[in-house]
N, C-alpha and C positions, 0 to 999 in steps of 0.2 A: 423421468428422474426429477425429484423435487430440488429446488435450489439448496435446501439443507443437505440433501444426499450428495449433490454435486460438490458443494463446498467441503463436505467430509472427505470425499474422494480426492479433491485437490489438496487438502491438508495432508493426506497420506502419501501424496505423490509430488512433493515439492521439487522444483528444479534446483540445481546446484546453487544458483544465484539466490533464489528464494530462501533456501536453507541457510546460506551464509548470512543473509540479512536478518533472518529470524533469530539466529543465534546472537545477534547484536541488539535486537529489539526486545526480546522476550524477558519476562520476569522484571519488568520495569527497569531494565539496565540502562536505558537512555533517558537521562534527566527525570527519572521516576515517572515516566509516562507509560501507561498501560496500552500495549498494542495487542490486537487480535489478528489472526491470519486467516485468509480465505473466508471472508465473511459476506453473506448475502446482504446487500443494501438495495432495496427496491427490487428490480428485476436483474440486477447485476451482482456479480461476485467480485469483490475487490481483494487484492493480494494482502494488504495490511491496512488496518485502520486504528487510529487513536480517536475514540469518540469524544474524549474530554476536549481535545483541541480541534476536532472535526478535520483531521488530516488523514488523507488516503495516500498510500504509497503503492505504486505499481512498478513491477519489475518485468520489463518486456524483452522478449526474445525476437528472433527474426520473423516469426509468424505475424507480428504486428505491423510489418512493413506493408502488407497487402490489405490491411483493414483500417486505414486511417479514418474513413468516414464513420465506421462503427465506434472507434475510439473517441472521435470528436463528439459524437452524439452522447456517448456514455459520460464523457467529461462534462459536457454541458448540463446534463441532468444532475450529476453529482454536485456540481457547483450551484445549481439552482436550489439544492437541498442544504446549501451552506458549507459544503466540504471544499477544502483546498486539495488539489491533486498534484503529487510529485511523481514524475516518471523517470525511471532509470533503465538503461539498457543492461542486460545481463552482464556484459563485459565490464561495465563501469562498477557494478557491485563486486565482481570477482577481483578486479585489478586495482580499484581505487576506493577501497572501503572507507578510508579516513575522509576522503573528499565527499563521499555519499553521506556519511554521518554528519559532516559539517553542514551540508545543505539541509538535512532533516532537522538538526538541532536549531539552525537558524529559523526554519519555518515554524518549529514549535515555539520558539521565543516570540515570534511575531503574532502568533495566534493566542489571543487572551483566553484563559481558562474561564469557563462560566462560574459564577459564584455559587456556592453550595445552597 
């Protein structure tokens, strides 16, 4: 399966937390920043990305507890490409959406947008 096919499959099968966050990020709803979901970047697929601000948002479930080494390597590579990565647990997104949005908004404000 190609990364594009895998990303398409992931977009069609969002977790409840991913779906909840997508409803808050889509259509430039957050500070007029365009986010995309389940996007291949290099050999990885990220949950959400705002290319303009080079911000990646990951929503993690329990499966990530056993793959810290993989997640660290992935984060290091994405950071080497100039991305900032925010990670939230599923429960945080579902229970504390306002707090999650506050963190994302703060990160967007700290990331200068490139000039056109």
